[in-house]
Backbone as CSV, one residue per row, in Angstrom:
resi,resn,N_x,N_y,N_z,CA_x,CA_y,CA_z,C_x,C_y,C_z
1,SER,0.841,-1.192,0.000,0.000,0.000,0.000,0.882,1.250,0.000
2,VAL,0.480,2.213,-0.768,1.228,3.462,-0.883,0.648,4.465,0.107
3,SER,1.528,5.201,0.779,1.043,6.171,1.755,0.308,7.309,1.047
4,PRO,-0.692,7.886,1.715,-1.428,9.000,1.107,-0.525,10.166,0.719
5,LEU,0.522,10.424,1.510,1.428,11.529,1.196,2.170,11.260,-0.113
6,CYS,2.661,10.023,-0.280,3.345,9.668,-1.533,2.398,9.799,-2.716
7,GLN,1.152,9.357,-2.519,0.164,9.467,-3.595,-0.034,10.921,-3.991
8,GLN,-0.192,11.797,-2.989,-0.471,13.200,-3.275,0.694,13.876,-3.981
9,GLN,1.904,13.359,-3.793,3.068,13.938,-4.457,3.234,13.409,-5.879
10,ASP,2.484,12.377,-6.237,2.556,11.804,-7.580,1.845,12.737,-8.554
11,PRO,2.493,13.114,-9.665,1.848,14.034,-10.618,0.521,13.505,-11.165
12,LEU,0.372,12.195,-11.260,-0.879,11.620,-11.774,-2.028,11.751,-10.787
13,TYR,-1.683,11.908,-9.505,-2.726,11.930,-8.483,-3.684,13.105,-8.669
14,GLY,-3.187,14.222,-9.144,-4.048,15.391,-9.359,-5.160,15.099,-10.342
15,TYR,-4.830,14.417,-11.437,-5.861,14.042,-12.417,-6.871,13.089,-11.788
16,PHE,-6.340,12.103,-11.053,-7.195,11.090,-10.435,-8.104,11.710,-9.375
17,ALA,-7.511,12.472,-8.457,-8.277,13.061,-7.351,-9.317,14.054,-7.850
18,GLY,-9.048,14.668,-8.994,-9.988,15.637,-9.554,-11.320,15.039,-9.952
19,VAL,-11.354,13.726,-10.179,-12.611,13.087,-10.588,-13.081,12.010,-9.618
20,ALA,-12.206,11.553,-8.719,-12.562,10.456,-7.808,-13.587,10.907,-6.774
21,GLY,-14.421,9.975,-6.381,-15.401,10.239,-5.331,-14.767,10.142,-3.958
22,GLN,-15.595,10.282,-2.932,-15.121,10.202,-1.545,-14.459,8.861,-1.241
23,ASP,-14.875,7.822,-1.963,-14.337,6.484,-1.714,-12.966,6.256,-2.361
24,GLY,-12.457,7.268,-3.076,-11.151,7.127,-3.707,-11.155,6.196,-4.909
25,GLN,-12.321,6.016,-5.499,-12.479,5.146,-6.670,-13.024,5.968,-7.832
26,ILE,-12.755,5.513,-9.057,-13.344,6.177,-10.214,-14.104,5.163,-11.066
27,SER,-15.195,5.627,-11.625,-16.031,4.826,-12.519,-15.502,4.965,-13.947
28,ALA,-16.136,4.276,-14.873,-15.739,4.390,-16.284,-15.915,5.821,-16.785
29,GLU,-17.011,6.468,-16.390,-17.253,7.854,-16.807,-16.174,8.777,-16.249
30,GLU,-15.817,8.557,-14.988,-14.781,9.382,-14.366,-13.404,9.092,-14.969
31,LEU,-13.157,7.829,-15.305,-11.898,7.483,-15.967,-11.807,8.185,-17.317
32,GLN,-12.908,8.208,-18.035,-12.937,8.884,-19.339,-12.571,10.362,-19.178
33,ALA,-13.184,11.019,-18.191,-12.892,12.437,-17.939,-11.435,12.623,-17.520
34,CYS,-10.960,11.748,-16.655,-9.592,11.830,-16.144,-8.574,11.672,-17.274
35,LEU,-8.780,10.674,-18.131,-7.843,10.442,-19.234,-7.893,11.576,-20.249
36,THR,-9.082,12.128,-20.470,-9.218,13.254,-21.397,-8.477,14.470,-20.844
37,GLN,-8.691,14.767,-19.555,-8.034,15.918,-18.925,-6.520,15.758,-18.890
38,SER,-6.055,14.530,-18.713,-4.609,14.296,-18.610,-3.905,14.447,-19.952
39,GLY,-4.662,14.327,-21.032,-4.075,14.461,-22.362,-3.324,13.242,-22.850
40,ILE,-3.519,12.090,-22.220,-2.760,10.898,-22.618,-3.070,10.463,-24.045
41,SER,-4.270,10.784,-24.529,-4.590,10.381,-25.901,-3.952,11.316,-26.929
42,GLY,-3.285,12.365,-26.459,-2.550,13.258,-27.353,-3.435,13.848,-28.430
43,THR,-3.002,13.721,-29.677,-3.772,14.282,-30.792,-4.887,13.342,-31.245
44,TYR,-4.935,12.135,-30.667,-5.995,11.195,-31.019,-7.284,11.579,-30.302
45,LYS,-8.408,11.086,-30.809,-9.681,11.396,-30.155,-9.709,10.769,-28.757
46,PRO,-10.449,11.377,-27.825,-10.519,10.831,-26.460,-11.071,9.406,-26.456
47,PHE,-10.787,8.688,-25.384,-11.261,7.312,-25.257,-12.775,7.274,-25.109
48,SER,-13.390,6.298,-25.760,-14.835,6.109,-25.646,-15.164,5.541,-24.269
49,LEU,-16.416,5.670,-23.888,-16.868,5.122,-22.610,-16.697,3.603,-22.602
50,GLU,-16.970,2.958,-23.725,-16.820,1.499,-23.806,-15.364,1.083,-23.589
51,THR,-14.423,1.802,-24.179,-13.007,1.485,-23.975,-12.633,1.695,-22.510
52,CYS,-13.166,2.729,-21.886,-12.894,2.971,-20.459,-13.453,1.844,-19.596
53,ARG,-14.629,1.339,-19.952,-15.187,0.185,-19.221,-14.260,-1.025,-19.347
54,LEU,-13.768,-1.262,-20.555,-12.854,-2.386,-20.772,-11.580,-2.224,-19.948
55,MET,-11.045,-0.998,-19.892,-9.807,-0.760,-19.146,-10.023,-1.001,-17.653
56,ILE,-11.162,-0.568,-17.126,-11.455,-0.825,-15.710,-11.568,-2.323,-15.480
57,HIS,-12.285,-3.012,-16.353,-12.460,-4.460,-16.223,-11.109,-5.183,-16.219
58,MET,-10.179,-4.715,-17.041,-8.870,-5.358,-17.161,-8.135,-5.394,-15.821
59,LEU,-8.305,-4.358,-15.007,-7.567,-4.256,-13.742,-8.465,-4.397,-12.514
60,ASP,-9.710,-4.782,-12.709,-10.701,-4.827,-11.626,-10.621,-6.151,-10.869
61,ARG,-9.640,-6.262,-9.990,-9.417,-7.519,-9.282,-10.453,-7.780,-8.194
62,ASP,-11.089,-6.716,-7.679,-12.091,-6.909,-6.623,-13.523,-6.859,-7.157
63,MET,-13.673,-6.819,-8.480,-14.986,-6.822,-9.149,-15.894,-5.681,-8.688
64,SER,-15.302,-4.513,-8.436,-16.077,-3.355,-7.977,-16.569,-2.497,-9.143
65,CYS,-16.105,-2.790,-10.340,-16.419,-1.988,-11.539,-15.933,-0.547,-11.394
66,SER,-14.902,-0.371,-10.581,-14.287,0.944,-10.415,-12.785,0.736,-10.239
67,MET,-12.059,1.845,-10.140,-10.605,1.778,-10.111,-10.060,2.719,-9.044
68,GLY,-9.137,2.212,-8.223,-8.443,3.042,-7.255,-7.180,3.625,-7.869
69,PHE,-6.476,4.449,-7.103,-5.279,5.097,-7.636,-4.178,4.112,-8.035
70,PRO,-3.911,3.050,-7.253,-2.864,2.106,-7.691,-3.178,1.477,-9.058
71,GLU,-4.442,1.125,-9.293,-4.834,0.567,-10.589,-4.718,1.624,-11.689
72,PHE,-5.053,2.860,-11.351,-4.941,3.946,-12.321,-3.488,4.126,-12.757
73,LYS,-2.571,4.062,-11.785,-1.142,4.185,-12.123,-0.696,3.030,-13.015
74,GLU,-1.177,1.840,-12.709,-0.839,0.675,-13.533,-1.394,0.859,-14.947
75,LEU,-2.636,1.322,-15.029,-3.253,1.562,-16.334,-2.463,2.613,-17.113
76,TRP,-2.050,3.662,-16.442,-1.300,4.742,-17.093,-0.033,4.184,-17.751
77,ALA,0.675,3.330,-17.024,1.903,2.736,-17.570,1.587,1.860,-18.783
78,VAL,0.532,1.054,-18.682,0.128,0.185,-19.792,-0.271,1.030,-21.001
79,LEU,-1.077,2.071,-20.763,-1.524,2.941,-21.856,-0.357,3.631,-22.549
80,ASN,0.601,4.090,-21.765,1.769,4.732,-22.367,2.540,3.758,-23.248
81,GLY,2.667,2.516,-22.794,3.329,1.498,-23.609,2.581,1.251,-24.903
82,TRP,1.259,1.119,-24.814,0.449,0.893,-26.013,0.508,2.099,-26.952
83,LYS,0.544,3.301,-26.368,0.609,4.507,-27.205,1.931,4.557,-27.971
84,GLN,3.035,4.283,-27.276,4.342,4.272,-27.947,4.362,3.222,-29.057
85,HIS,3.792,2.072,-28.766,3.741,0.986,-29.749,2.896,1.397,-30.951
86,PHE,1.738,1.991,-30.694,0.852,2.444,-31.772,1.575,3.458,-32.653
87,MET,2.242,4.416,-32.029,2.948,5.450,-32.784,4.080,4.850,-33.623
88,SER,4.721,3.813,-33.103,5.835,3.211,-33.846,5.355,2.420,-35.058
89,ILE,4.137,1.880,-35.017,3.644,1.127,-36.178,2.835,1.994,-37.133
90,ASP,2.411,3.162,-36.671,1.690,4.104,-37.541,2.732,4.945,-38.282
91,ARG,3.425,4.305,-39.207,4.565,4.949,-39.873,4.178,6.169,-40.690
92,ASP,2.985,6.153,-41.277,2.582,7.298,-42.108,1.941,8.416,-41.284
93,ARG,1.889,8.223,-39.952,1.345,9.233,-39.025,-0.094,9.622,-39.364
94,SER,-0.862,8.645,-39.828,-2.263,8.894,-40.181,-3.172,8.878,-38.953
95,GLY,-2.661,8.385,-37.827,-3.494,8.244,-36.634,-4.277,6.950,-36.632
96,THR,-3.987,6.094,-37.614,-4.647,4.789,-37.703,-3.616,3.736,-38.107
97,VAL,-3.970,2.481,-37.853,-3.155,1.366,-38.339,-4.044,0.461,-39.183
98,GLU,-3.445,-0.150,-40.181,-4.168,-1.043,-41.079,-3.813,-2.493,-40.752
99,GLY,-4.442,-3.424,-41.460,-4.286,-4.848,-41.181,-2.859,-5.335,-41.016
100,PRO,-1.975,-5.093,-41.998,-0.596,-5.583,-41.854,0.126,-4.980,-40.643
101,GLU,-0.122,-3.696,-40.385,0.488,-3.039,-39.216,-0.067,-3.642,-37.922
102,MET,-1.368,-3.908,-37.910,-1.991,-4.491,-36.720,-1.443,-5.894,-36.483
103,HIS,-1.292,-6.652,-37.546,-0.723,-7.998,-37.421,0.684,-7.922,-36.834
104,GLN,1.489,-6.998,-37.348,2.852,-6.800,-36.846,2.825,-6.396,-35.369
105,ALA,1.919,-5.494,-35.020,1.826,-5.025,-33.631,1.487,-6.169,-32.688
106,LEU,0.478,-6.948,-33.044,0.040,-8.037,-32.170,1.100,-9.130,-32.083
107,THR,1.767,-9.405,-33.198,2.840,-10.405,-33.189,3.973,-9.957,-32.274
108,SER,4.333,-8.678,-32.345,5.429,-8.177,-31.506,5.049,-8.154,-30.027
109,MET,3.730,-8.174,-29.733,3.273,-8.253,-28.342,3.166,-9.698,-27.864
110,GLY,3.494,-10.642,-28.747,3.479,-12.043,-28.346,2.215,-12.799,-28.713
111,TYR,1.316,-12.177,-29.464,0.092,-12.856,-29.891,0.337,-13.525,-31.237
112,ASN,0.196,-14.841,-31.261,0.369,-15.605,-32.490,-1.028,-15.948,-33.012
113,LEU,-1.601,-15.034,-33.774,-2.991,-15.173,-34.204,-3.084,-15.732,-35.616
114,SER,-4.102,-16.525,-35.827,-4.365,-17.056,-37.165,-4.870,-15.926,-38.065
115,PRO,-4.772,-16.106,-39.381,-5.342,-15.097,-40.285,-6.837,-14.873,-40.025
116,GLN,-7.549,-15.933,-39.647,-8.979,-15.799,-39.353,-9.212,-14.933,-38.114
117,ALA,-8.383,-15.131,-37.090,-8.521,-14.322,-35.872,-8.198,-12.858,-36.167
118,LEU,-7.142,-12.620,-36.937,-6.789,-11.243,-37.296,-7.907,-10.605,-38.117
119,ASN,-8.501,-11.370,-39.011,-9.616,-10.875,-39.814,-10.791,-10.480,-38.915
120,CYS,-11.082,-11.301,-37.911,-12.158,-10.970,-36.955,-11.840,-9.683,-36.194
121,ILE,-10.585,-9.538,-35.780,-10.168,-8.321,-35.071,-10.348,-7.104,-35.967
122,MET,-9.924,-7.220,-37.210,-10.058,-6.092,-38.136,-11.531,-5.741,-38.361
123,LYS,-12.376,-6.746,-38.489,-13.807,-6.471,-38.688,-14.416,-5.820,-37.454
124,ARG,-13.977,-6.243,-36.279,-14.547,-5.728,-35.031,-14.046,-4.319,-34.703
125,TYR,-12.757,-4.059,-34.920,-12.161,-2.821,-34.413,-11.829,-1.777,-35.473
126,SER,-11.958,-2.112,-36.758,-11.579,-1.130,-37.776,-12.794,-0.482,-38.419
127,MET,-12.548,0.679,-38.979,-13.539,1.349,-39.809,-12.866,1.564,-41.161
128,HIS,-13.434,0.966,-42.188,-12.861,1.035,-43.540,-11.417,0.527,-43.559
129,GLY,-11.158,-0.530,-42.777,-9.835,-1.148,-42.781,-8.784,-0.437,-41.958
130,LYS,-9.186,0.583,-41.201,-8.237,1.348,-40.391,-8.685,1.332,-38.926
131,ILE,-7.730,1.127,-38.035,-8.005,1.098,-36.596,-7.434,2.364,-35.967
132,CYS,-8.300,3.144,-35.313,-7.851,4.352,-34.609,-7.276,3.957,-33.243
133,PHE,-6.663,4.905,-32.561,-6.004,4.617,-31.283,-6.981,4.088,-30.237
134,ASP,-8.159,4.684,-30.126,-9.154,4.234,-29.154,-9.496,2.761,-29.387
135,ASP,-9.747,2.379,-30.629,-10.087,0.990,-30.929,-8.883,0.065,-30.766
136,TYR,-7.694,0.577,-31.026,-6.466,-0.188,-30.796,-6.342,-0.524,-29.309
137,VAL,-6.582,0.472,-28.459,-6.517,0.251,-27.011,-7.615,-0.718,-26.579
138,ALA,-8.820,-0.578,-27.134,-9.908,-1.507,-26.801,-9.514,-2.934,-27.172
139,CYS,-8.924,-3.110,-28.342,-8.489,-4.432,-28.798,-7.395,-4.987,-27.887
140,CYS,-6.383,-4.192,-27.591,-5.290,-4.636,-26.717,-5.810,-4.994,-25.331
141,THR,-6.752,-4.203,-24.832,-7.339,-4.453,-23.517,-8.079,-5.782,-23.514
142,LYS,-8.902,-5.999,-24.528,-9.676,-7.239,-24.614,-8.747,-8.443,-24.743
143,LEU,-7.721,-8.339,-25.587,-6.768,-9.444,-25.735,-6.041,-9.730,-24.423
144,ARG,-5.671,-8.672,-23.703,-4.995,-8.885,-22.417,-5.930,-9.571,-21.426
145,CYS,-7.192,-9.138,-21.367,-8.165,-9.767,-20.462,-8.351,-11.241,-20.801
146,LEU,-8.518,-11.537,-22.082,-8.718,-12.927,-22.508,-7.478,-13.771,-22.232
147,THR,-6.298,-13.202,-22.463,-5.054,-13.925,-22.208,-4.882,-14.187,-20.719
148,ASP,-5.165,-13.175,-19.887,-5.069,-13.354,-18.432,-6.030,-14.442,-17.961
149,LEU,-7.259,-14.425,-18.474,-8.260,-15.435,-18.117,-7.771,-16.823,-18.530
150,PHE,-7.260,-16.929,-19.737,-6.767,-18.216,-20.224,-5.621,-18.718,-19.347
151,ARG,-4.679,-17.846,-19.035,-3.516,-18.264,-18.236,-3.926,-18.722,-16.840
152,ARG,-4.939,-18.074,-16.270,-5.426,-18.505,-14.951,-6.028,-19.906,-15.018
153,ARG,-6.632,-20.259,-16.142,-7.274,-21.566,-16.299,-6.314,-22.645,-16.806
154,ASP,-5.256,-22.243,-17.498,-4.273,-23.188,-18.038,-3.215,-23.442,-16.971
155,THR,-3.639,-24.055,-15.869,-2.771,-24.199,-14.698,-1.551,-25.075,-14.973
156,ALA,-1.660,-26.003,-15.913,-0.531,-26.884,-16.223,0.393,-26.283,-17.278
157,GLY,0.016,-25.132,-17.834,0.837,-24.504,-18.863,0.894,-25.305,-20.152
158,GLN,-0.171,-26.019,-20.449,-0.207,-26.899,-21.622,-0.810,-26.252,-22.862
159,GLY,-1.317,-25.030,-22.724,-1.942,-24.387,-23.876,-3.391,-24.781,-24.069
160,SER,-3.995,-25.338,-23.018,-5.429,-25.643,-23.083,-6.040,-25.370,-21.719
161,ALA,-7.326,-25.056,-21.742,-8.010,-24.707,-20.498,-9.481,-25.065,-20.611
162,THR,-10.107,-25.271,-19.462,-11.540,-25.539,-19.400,-12.208,-24.343,-18.752
163,PHE,-13.308,-23.903,-19.351,-14.018,-22.735,-18.850,-15.447,-23.087,-18.485
164,GLN,-15.950,-22.398,-17.490,-17.369,-22.438,-17.168,-18.007,-21.217,-17.811
165,TYR,-19.304,-21.261,-18.010,-19.995,-20.135,-18.638,-19.755,-18.841,-17.864
166,ASP,-19.803,-18.897,-16.540,-19.602,-17.696,-15.720,-18.223,-17.071,-15.936
167,ASP,-17.232,-17.892,-16.302,-15.881,-17.375,-16.527,-15.837,-16.368,-17.667
168,VAL,-16.652,-16.577,-18.674,-16.594,-15.740,-19.868,-17.797,-14.830,-20.030
169,SER,-18.763,-14.928,-19.128,-19.969,-14.110,-19.281,-19.971,-12.876,-18.402
170,SER,-18.940,-12.714,-17.571,-18.913,-11.517,-16.722,-18.585,-10.304,-17.575
171,PRO,-19.172,-9.157,-17.242,-18.965,-7.959,-18.062,-17.519,-7.497,-17.984
172,PRO,-17.030,-6.801,-19.022,-17.753,-6.562,-20.277,-17.585,-7.714,-21.221
């Protein structure tokens, strides 16, 4: 646990505290406002509410559907990594990535996806064959959640797992 004084001295804490409730937690709506105010999306459009819900879900270990400051700091680090990665594959600086760039990005993150899986990702997250930063983050978030879920179930490390319906039906 981080002391309140250390938290208050953290530059990110101002953004977080500006939207957090009395309980020191933020909802998806508050996360959206916080990320917009912080400017982390840079010149890209702000994160959608749905992407913010996915980001909270990714780090929501207590199933509260909200995020405390430690989770926010973790998210900030993850988002910065994804942003740097997105910028490095968006070579033409269009603010979007296309299929081959997305395939390269996911492969470099350790995802070995079939052409069919990549095609599904492109259909789900792209508009006219181009994926914007918000949708890129939504895709990365969903893949991380699914990978974390799989790894928790693949206890023998064999590359296979058994799931119950409740495992995959929890929001989002």
